[in-house]
ZADO-1210 file (C-alpha; in nm, 4 decimals, padded with zeros to 6 digits):
<atoms>
<atom x="-18.0346" y="02.1067" z="09.5136" code="MET" pos="1"/>
<atom x="-18.3818" y="01.9573" z="09.4683" code="ALA" pos="2"/>
<atom x="-18.2600" y="01.6127" z="09.5815" code="LYS" pos="3"/>
<atom x="-18.1035" y="01.7623" z="09.8928" code="LEU" pos="4"/>
<atom x="-18.4267" y="01.9401" z="09.9753" code="PHE" pos="5"/>
<atom x="-18.6262" y="01.6183" z="09.9337" code="THR" pos="6"/>
<atom x="-18.3903" y="01.4264" z="10.1658" code="CYS" pos="7"/>
<atom x="-18.4091" y="01.6967" z="10.4280" code="ILE" pos="8"/>
<atom x="-18.7927" y="01.6937" z="10.4090" code="LEU" pos="9"/>
<atom x="-18.8042" y="01.3155" z="10.4415" code="PHE" pos="10"/>
<atom x="-18.5736" y="01.3121" z="10.7420" code="MET" pos="11"/>
<atom x="-18.7782" y="01.5890" z="10.9019" code="THR" pos="12"/>
<atom x="-19.1006" y="01.3930" z="10.8603" code="LEU" pos="13"/>
<atom x="-18.9382" y="01.0730" z="10.9814" code="LEU" pos="14"/>
<atom x="-18.7896" y="01.2362" z="11.2864" code="LEU" pos="15"/>
<atom x="-19.1187" y="01.4085" z="11.3564" code="GLY" pos="16"/>
<atom x="-19.3058" y="01.0761" z="11.3337" code="GLY" pos="17"/>
<atom x="-19.0639" y="00.8990" z="11.5620" code="CYS" pos="18"/>
<atom x="-19.0776" y="01.1862" z="11.8078" code="ALA" pos="19"/>
<atom x="-19.4596" y="01.1682" z="11.8660" code="SER" pos="20"/>
<atom x="-19.6154" y="00.8598" z="12.0412" code="PRO" pos="21"/>
<atom x="-19.8340" y="00.6402" z="11.8137" code="PRO" pos="22"/>
<atom x="-20.1419" y="00.6529" z="12.0383" code="ARG" pos="23"/>
<atom x="-20.3946" y="00.5853" z="11.7606" code="GLN" pos="24"/>
<atom x="-20.1976" y="00.2830" z="11.6372" code="GLU" pos="25"/>
<atom x="-20.1738" y="00.1442" z="11.9908" code="LEU" pos="26"/>
<atom x="-20.5467" y="00.1902" z="12.0536" code="GLN" pos="27"/>
<atom x="-20.6378" y="00.0340" z="11.7180" code="ALA" pos="28"/>
<atom x="-20.4081" y="-00.2667" z="11.7813" code="ALA" pos="29"/>
<atom x="-20.5498" y="-00.3250" z="12.1314" code="ARG" pos="30"/>
<atom x="-20.9092" y="-00.2996" z="12.0037" code="LEU" pos="31"/>
<atom x="-20.8409" y="-00.5472" z="11.7199" code="ALA" pos="32"/>
<atom x="-20.6818" y="-00.7982" z="11.9605" code="VAL" pos="33"/>
<atom x="-20.9755" y="-00.7608" z="12.2024" code="ALA" pos="34"/>
<atom x="-21.2249" y="-00.8257" z="11.9228" code="ARG" pos="35"/>
<atom x="-21.0262" y="-01.1295" z="11.8117" code="ALA" pos="36"/>
<atom x="-21.0403" y="-01.2624" z="12.1688" code="TYR" pos="37"/>
<atom x="-21.4181" y="-01.2037" z="12.1838" code="ALA" pos="38"/>
<atom x="-21.4635" y="-01.3984" z="11.8589" code="SER" pos="39"/>
<atom x="-21.3010" y="-01.7014" z="12.0277" code="GLU" pos="40"/>
<atom x="-20.9911" y="-01.6727" z="11.8112" code="ALA" pos="41"/>
<atom x="-20.7709" y="-01.8255" z="12.0881" code="PRO" pos="42"/>
<atom x="-20.9643" y="-02.1527" z="12.0337" code="LEU" pos="43"/>
<atom x="-21.0672" y="-02.1316" z="11.6690" code="LEU" pos="44"/>
<atom x="-20.7621" y="-01.9545" z="11.5160" code="ALA" pos="45"/>
<atom x="-20.4848" y="-01.9914" z="11.7730" code="PRO" pos="46"/>
<atom x="-20.1845" y="-01.9326" z="11.5448" code="LEU" pos="47"/>
<atom x="-20.2778" y="-01.5903" z="11.4017" code="PRO" pos="48"/>
<atom x="-20.4151" y="-01.4811" z="11.7405" code="TYR" pos="49"/>
<atom x="-20.0902" y="-01.5706" z="11.9186" code="GLN" pos="50"/>
<atom x="-19.8937" y="-01.3843" z="11.6523" code="ALA" pos="51"/>
<atom x="-20.1183" y="-01.0794" z="11.7032" code="ALA" pos="52"/>
<atom x="-20.0651" y="-01.0945" z="12.0811" code="GLU" pos="53"/>
<atom x="-19.6902" y="-01.1151" z="12.0427" code="ARG" pos="54"/>
<atom x="-19.6893" y="-00.8190" z="11.8038" code="ALA" pos="55"/>
<atom x="-19.9090" y="-00.6161" z="12.0439" code="LEU" pos="56"/>
<atom x="-19.6807" y="-00.6928" z="12.3375" code="ARG" pos="57"/>
<atom x="-19.3784" y="-00.5946" z="12.1289" code="GLU" pos="58"/>
<atom x="-19.5465" y="-00.2695" z="12.0218" code="GLY" pos="59"/>
<atom x="-19.6477" y="-00.1895" z="12.3810" code="GLU" pos="60"/>
<atom x="-19.2916" y="-00.2601" z="12.4948" code="HIS" pos="61"/>
<atom x="-19.1510" y="-00.0273" z="12.2318" code="ARG" pos="62"/>
<atom x="-19.4093" y="00.2314" z="12.3266" code="TYR" pos="63"/>
<atom x="-19.3013" y="00.2205" z="12.6913" code="ARG" pos="64"/>
<atom x="-18.9367" y="00.2532" z="12.5869" code="LEU" pos="65"/>
<atom x="-19.0345" y="00.5584" z="12.3818" code="ARG" pos="66"/>
<atom x="-18.9097" y="00.3797" z="12.0727" code="ASP" pos="67"/>
<atom x="-19.1986" y="00.5322" z="11.8876" code="TYR" pos="68"/>
<atom x="-19.0527" y="00.4724" z="11.5451" code="CYS" pos="69"/>
<atom x="-19.0331" y="00.0961" z="11.5985" code="GLU" pos="70"/>
<atom x="-19.3687" y="00.0923" z="11.7811" code="ALA" pos="71"/>
<atom x="-19.5281" y="00.2687" z="11.4855" code="ARG" pos="72"/>
<atom x="-19.4176" y="-00.0190" z="11.2628" code="GLN" pos="73"/>
<atom x="-19.5077" y="-00.3082" z="11.4984" code="VAL" pos="74"/>
<atom x="-19.8533" y="-00.1960" z="11.6166" code="LEU" pos="75"/>
<atom x="-20.0175" y="-00.1879" z="11.2687" code="PRO" pos="76"/>
<atom x="-19.8841" y="-00.5403" z="11.2136" code="ARG" pos="77"/>
<atom x="-20.0488" y="-00.6474" z="11.5424" code="ALA" pos="78"/>
<atom x="-20.3777" y="-00.4937" z="11.4305" code="GLU" pos="79"/>
<atom x="-20.3574" y="-00.6726" z="11.0945" code="SER" pos="80"/>
<atom x="-20.2793" y="-01.0072" z="11.2565" code="LEU" pos="81"/>
<atom x="-20.5704" y="-00.9614" z="11.5010" code="ALA" pos="82"/>
<atom x="-20.8109" y="-00.8840" z="11.2190" code="ARG" pos="83"/>
<atom x="-20.6894" y="-01.1921" z="11.0359" code="HIS" pos="84"/>
<atom x="-20.7429" y="-01.4019" z="11.3494" code="ALA" pos="85"/>
<atom x="-21.1000" y="-01.2708" z="11.3827" code="SER" pos="86"/>
<atom x="-21.1691" y="-01.3566" z="11.0188" code="LEU" pos="87"/>
<atom x="-21.0331" y="-01.7112" z="11.0620" code="LYS" pos="88"/>
<atom x="-21.2359" y="-01.7568" z="11.3804" code="ALA" pos="89"/>
<atom x="-21.5535" y="-01.6534" z="11.1966" code="GLY" pos="90"/>
<atom x="-21.4783" y="-01.8964" z="10.9144" code="GLU" pos="91"/>
<atom x="-21.4162" y="-02.1766" z="11.1646" code="GLU" pos="92"/>
<atom x="-21.7435" y="-02.1004" z="11.3411" code="LYS" pos="93"/>
<atom x="-21.9296" y="-02.1203" z="11.0100" code="SER" pos="94"/>
<atom x="-21.7593" y="-02.4494" z="10.9291" code="ARG" pos="95"/>
<atom x="-21.8488" y="-02.5954" z="11.2704" code="ILE" pos="96"/>
<atom x="-22.2084" y="-02.4740" z="11.2440" code="ALA" pos="97"/>
<atom x="-22.2418" y="-02.6237" z="10.8959" code="GLU" pos="98"/>
<atom x="-22.0961" y="-02.9519" z="11.0190" code="LYS" pos="99"/>
<atom x="-22.3405" y="-02.9555" z="11.3117" code="GLU" pos="100"/>
<atom x="-22.6309" y="-02.8894" z="11.0774" code="GLN" pos="101"/>
<atom x="-22.5196" y="-03.1785" z="10.8598" code="GLN" pos="102"/>
<atom x="-22.4973" y="-03.4026" z="11.1665" code="ARG" pos="103"/>
<atom x="-22.8467" y="-03.3003" z="11.2786" code="ILE" pos="104"/>
<atom x="-22.9819" y="-03.3576" z="10.9281" code="ALA" pos="105"/>
<atom x="-22.8274" y="-03.7065" z="10.9172" code="LYS" pos="106"/>
<atom x="-22.9674" y="-03.7862" z="11.2612" code="GLU" pos="107"/>
<atom x="-23.3132" y="-03.6704" z="11.1546" code="GLU" pos="108"/>
<atom x="-23.2848" y="-03.8784" z="10.8376" code="GLN" pos="109"/>
<atom x="-23.1809" y="-04.1837" z="11.0423" code="ARG" pos="110"/>
<atom x="-23.4744" y="-04.1359" z="11.2814" code="ARG" pos="111"/>
<atom x="-23.7134" y="-04.1023" z="10.9877" code="GLU" pos="112"/>
<atom x="-23.5789" y="-04.4233" z="10.8341" code="GLU" pos="113"/>
<atom x="-23.6215" y="-04.6050" z="11.1679" code="VAL" pos="114"/>
<atom x="-23.9760" y="-04.4691" z="11.2009" code="ARG" pos="115"/>
<atom x="-24.0654" y="-04.5840" z="10.8490" code="LYS" pos="116"/>
<atom x="-23.9145" y="-04.9277" z="10.9143" code="ALA" pos="117"/>
<atom x="-24.1154" y="-04.9625" z="11.2347" code="GLU" pos="118"/>
<atom x="-24.4299" y="-04.8512" z="11.0525" code="GLU" pos="119"/>
<atom x="-24.3710" y="-05.1095" z="10.7767" code="ARG" pos="120"/>
<atom x="-24.3172" y="-05.3807" z="11.0386" code="LEU" pos="121"/>
<atom x="-24.6348" y="-05.2786" z="11.2228" code="ARG" pos="122"/>
<atom x="-24.8368" y="-05.2933" z="10.9004" code="ARG" pos="123"/>
<atom x="-24.6930" y="-05.6347" z="10.8121" code="GLN" pos="124"/>
<atom x="-24.7820" y="-05.7705" z="11.1558" code="GLU" pos="125"/>
<atom x="-25.1315" y="-05.6239" z="11.1302" code="GLU" pos="126"/>
<atom x="-25.1758" y="-05.7753" z="10.7835" code="HIS" pos="127"/>
<atom x="-25.0555" y="-06.1137" z="10.9122" code="ALA" pos="128"/>
<atom x="-25.2993" y="-06.1001" z="11.2045" code="ARG" pos="129"/>
<atom x="-25.5888" y="-06.0145" z="10.9726" code="ARG" pos="130"/>
<atom x="-25.4962" y="-06.2914" z="10.7307" code="SER" pos="131"/>
<atom x="-25.4735" y="-06.5415" z="11.0138" code="GLN" pos="132"/>
<atom x="-25.8042" y="-06.4327" z="11.1626" code="SER" pos="133"/>
<atom x="-25.9748" y="-06.4580" z="10.8219" code="SER" pos="134"/>
<atom x="-25.8372" y="-06.8107" z="10.7682" code="GLN" pos="135"/>
<atom x="-25.9017" y="-06.9403" z="11.1172" code="THR" pos="136"/>
<atom x="-26.2596" y="-07.0624" z="11.1568" code="PRO" pos="137"/>
<atom x="-26.4485" y="-06.9096" z="11.4453" code="PRO" pos="138"/>
<atom x="-26.4371" y="-07.1214" z="11.7586" code="PRO" pos="139"/>
<atom x="-26.7249" y="-07.3612" z="11.7728" code="SER" pos="140"/>
<atom x="-26.9763" y="-07.3013" z="12.0431" code="LYS" pos="141"/>
<atom x="-26.9726" y="-07.5655" z="12.3128" code="PRO" pos="142"/>
<atom x="-27.2432" y="-07.8191" z="12.2694" code="LYS" pos="143"/>
<atom x="-27.5203" y="-07.7789" z="12.5212" code="PRO" pos="144"/>
<atom x="-27.5384" y="-08.0448" z="12.7849" code="ALA" pos="145"/>
<atom x="-27.7951" y="-08.3074" z="12.6998" code="PRO" pos="146"/>
<atom x="-28.1255" y="-08.2501" z="12.8693" code="ALA" pos="147"/>
<atom x="-28.1875" y="-08.4862" z="13.1569" code="PRO" pos="148"/>
<atom x="-28.4118" y="-08.7751" z="13.0720" code="LEU" pos="149"/>
<atom x="-28.7621" y="-08.7451" z="13.2098" code="PRO" pos="150"/>
<atom x="-28.8375" y="-08.9794" z="13.4979" code="PRO" pos="151"/>
<atom x="-28.9905" y="-09.3066" z="13.3781" code="PRO" pos="152"/>
<atom x="-29.3667" y="-09.3507" z="13.3937" code="THR" pos="153"/>
<atom x="-29.3567" y="-09.7294" z="13.3549" code="ARG" pos="154"/>
<atom x="-29.1533" y="-09.9941" z="13.5330" code="TYR" pos="155"/>
<atom x="-29.0970" y="-10.3640" z="13.4600" code="THR" pos="156"/>
<atom x="-29.0892" y="-10.5734" z="13.7738" code="VAL" pos="157"/>
<atom x="-28.7739" y="-10.7788" z="13.8256" code="GLY" pos="158"/>
<atom x="-28.7057" y="-11.0964" z="14.0184" code="GLU" pos="159"/>
<atom x="-28.7593" y="-11.0631" z="14.3937" code="GLY" pos="160"/>
<atom x="-28.8813" y="-10.7010" z="14.3797" code="GLU" pos="161"/>
<atom x="-29.1689" y="-10.5588" z="14.5824" code="THR" pos="162"/>
<atom x="-29.3642" y="-10.2372" z="14.5754" code="LEU" pos="163"/>
<atom x="-29.1522" y="-10.1274" z="14.8709" code="TRP" pos="164"/>
<atom x="-28.8195" y="-10.1823" z="14.6944" code="THR" pos="165"/>
<atom x="-28.9462" y="-10.0367" z="14.3673" code="ILE" pos="166"/>
<atom x="-29.0705" y="-09.7127" z="14.5331" code="ALA" pos="167"/>
<atom x="-28.7341" y="-09.6756" z="14.7079" code="GLY" pos="168"/>
<atom x="-28.5363" y="-09.6728" z="14.3823" code="GLN" pos="169"/>
<atom x="-28.3889" y="-09.3377" z="14.2691" code="GLY" pos="170"/>
<atom x="-28.5477" y="-09.3516" z="13.9271" code="LYS" pos="171"/>
<atom x="-28.8915" y="-09.4067" z="14.0833" code="VAL" pos="172"/>
<atom x="-28.9508" y="-09.2113" z="14.4086" code="TYR" pos="173"/>
<atom x="-28.6355" y="-09.2574" z="14.6190" code="SER" pos="174"/>
<atom x="-28.8765" y="-09.3123" z="14.9079" code="ASP" pos="175"/>
<atom x="-29.0058" y="-09.6609" z="14.9921" code="ALA" pos="176"/>
<atom x="-29.2896" y="-09.5137" z="15.1984" code="LEU" pos="177"/>
<atom x="-29.4563" y="-09.4008" z="14.8736" code="LEU" pos="178"/>
<atom x="-29.5323" y="-09.7589" z="14.7643" code="TRP" pos="179"/>
<atom x="-29.9094" y="-09.6955" z="14.8172" code="PRO" pos="180"/>
<atom x="-29.8978" y="-09.4618" z="14.5144" code="LEU" pos="181"/>
<atom x="-29.7828" y="-09.7529" z="14.2983" code="LEU" pos="182"/>
<atom x="-30.0475" y="-09.9795" z="14.4431" code="TYR" pos="183"/>
<atom x="-30.3333" y="-09.7364" z="14.3775" code="LYS" pos="184"/>
<atom x="-30.2152" y="-09.6662" z="14.0220" code="ALA" pos="185"/>
<atom x="-30.2011" y="-10.0362" z="13.9373" code="ASN" pos="186"/>
<atom x="-30.5074" y="-10.1765" z="14.1195" code="ARG" pos="187"/>
<atom x="-30.6263" y="-10.3269" z="13.7932" code="ASP" pos="188"/>
<atom x="-30.3354" y="-10.5748" z="13.7959" code="GLN" pos="189"/>
<atom x="-30.2401" y="-10.5913" z="14.1633" code="ILE" pos="190"/>
<atom x="-30.4860" y="-10.7600" z="14.3932" code="LYS" pos="191"/>
<atom x="-30.2483" y="-10.7997" z="14.6883" code="ASP" pos="192"/>
<atom x="-29.9677" y="-10.5468" z="14.7399" code="PRO" pos="193"/>
<atom x="-29.7496" y="-10.8310" z="14.8610" code="ARG" pos="194"/>
<atom x="-29.7870" y="-11.0241" z="14.5391" code="GLN" pos="195"/>
<atom x="-29.6317" y="-10.8812" z="14.2211" code="ILE" pos="196"/>
<atom x="-29.4582" y="-11.0913" z="13.9576" code="TYR" pos="197"/>
<atom x="-29.1535" y="-11.0530" z="13.7355" code="PRO" pos="198"/>
<atom x="-29.2425" y="-10.9097" z="13.3975" code="GLY" pos="199"/>
<atom x="-29.5365" y="-10.7067" z="13.5220" code="GLN" pos="200"/>
<atom x="-29.5322" y="-10.3525" z="13.3810" code="ILE" pos="201"/>
<atom x="-29.6389" y="-10.1038" z="13.6423" code="LEU" pos="202"/>
<atom x="-29.7536" y="-09.7470" z="13.5885" code="ASN" pos="203"/>
<atom x="-29.5581" y="-09.4879" z="13.7870" code="ILE" pos="204"/>
<atom x="-29.7765" y="-09.1851" z="13.8644" code="PRO" pos="205"/>
<atom x="-29.5982" y="-08.8483" z="13.8560" code="ARG" pos="206"/>
<atom x="-29.8762" y="-08.5937" z="13.8849" code="ASP" pos="207"/>
<atom x="-29.9766" y="-08.6585" z="14.2453" code="PHE" pos="208"/>
<atom x="-30.0276" y="-08.3722" z="14.4877" code="THR" pos="209"/>
<atom x="-29.8436" y="-08.3021" z="14.8072" code="GLY" pos="210"/>
<atom x="-30.1455" y="-08.4046" z="15.0034" code="GLU" pos="211"/>
<atom x="-30.1577" y="-08.7380" z="14.8241" code="GLU" pos="212"/>
<atom x="-29.7877" y="-08.7847" z="14.8983" code="GLU" pos="213"/>
<atom x="-29.8446" y="-08.7269" z="15.2706" code="GLN" pos="214"/>
<atom x="-30.1424" y="-08.9643" z="15.2735" code="GLU" pos="215"/>
<atom x="-29.9327" y="-09.2334" z="15.1049" code="ALA" pos="216"/>
<atom x="-29.6590" y="-09.2038" z="15.3695" code="ARG" pos="217"/>
<atom x="-29.9133" y="-09.2141" z="15.6514" code="ALA" pos="218"/>
<atom x="-30.0753" y="-09.5260" z="15.5007" code="MET" pos="219"/>
<atom x="-29.7357" y="-09.6958" z="15.4661" code="ALA" pos="220"/>
<atom x="-29.6488" y="-09.6284" z="15.8293" code="ARG" pos="221"/>
<atom x="-29.9833" y="-09.7588" z="15.9555" code="GLU" pos="222"/>
<atom x="-29.9928" y="-10.0645" z="15.7279" code="SER" pos="223"/>
<atom x="-29.8560" y="-10.4023" z="15.8251" code="ASP" pos="224"/>
<atom x="-29.8082" y="-10.5093" z="15.4659" code="ILE" pos="225"/>
<atom x="-29.4496" y="-10.3834" z="15.4701" code="PHE" pos="226"/>
<atom x="-29.3653" y="-10.3391" z="15.8424" code="PRO" pos="227"/>
<atom x="-29.1906" y="-10.0073" z="15.8796" code="VAL" pos="228"/>
<atom x="-29.0321" y="-10.1134" z="16.2118" code="GLU" pos="229"/>
<atom x="-28.8565" y="-10.3957" z="16.0352" code="THR" pos="230"/>
<atom x="-28.7690" y="-10.2359" z="15.7020" code="LEU" pos="231"/>
<atom x="-28.6558" y="-09.8895" z="15.8206" code="LEU" pos="232"/>
<atom x="-28.3705" y="-09.8505" z="16.0730" code="PRO" pos="233"/>
<atom x="-28.5329" y="-09.5538" z="16.2561" code="ASN" pos="234"/>
<atom x="-28.8983" y="-09.5465" z="16.1618" code="PRO" pos="235"/>
<atom x="-29.1165" y="-09.2586" z="16.2670" code="SER" pos="236"/>
<atom x="-29.3683" y="-09.3491" z="16.5387" code="PRO" pos="237"/>
<atom x="-29.7231" y="-09.4257" z="16.4218" code="LYS" pos="238"/>
<atom x="-29.9639" y="-09.1436" z="16.4885" code="PRO" pos="239"/>
<atom x="-30.2278" y="-09.2212" z="16.7473" code="TYR" pos="240"/>
</atoms>
């Protein structure tokens, strides 16, 4: 009698459960699948997510057919599969994030090694430049140009020379009309300006004034000792 009563109670509960729609189970299964979708389970855990979707569709189909007893069994399985998919997606995200962190750390380490290598190379080049500069003697300063020789103050008469030709030389006056300066400075050994001899050593005055220079030119132009008209191609006219 007790066994019969237990069977009747079980059947009553079973029939009562199959008679009422499993709304809470359906809502829980849909919410779990939605959360799995939001956690990117379709990409990160595709197999358990697809299984959860199939179970949810099967439970919804049974629900629409009023096969509540079967729906009540399928929908909890859909919820469980969706939760499992969310868990797998979270684990995959953690694995990807950890892998990315490792990649970033390796990249930073590589950059640091490159920076250190460049720094070592820069220091070696700097050391080499300093060593070379310390061994290389400083460039010698260019030697100053020799000072020009002072104009001569004495002149040795050569063969065939005259006071006119001597005064016209560059190392003397570069102006033949200044021969009177030579004559005046050497009156002690020159009696006639026309007569000088090879080997004579003449004094060459250098400290004459501008006025004395002009007087010497005027004297040369007026004198017939060395005719200006003959010796110069375009002589200046004599002043009257």
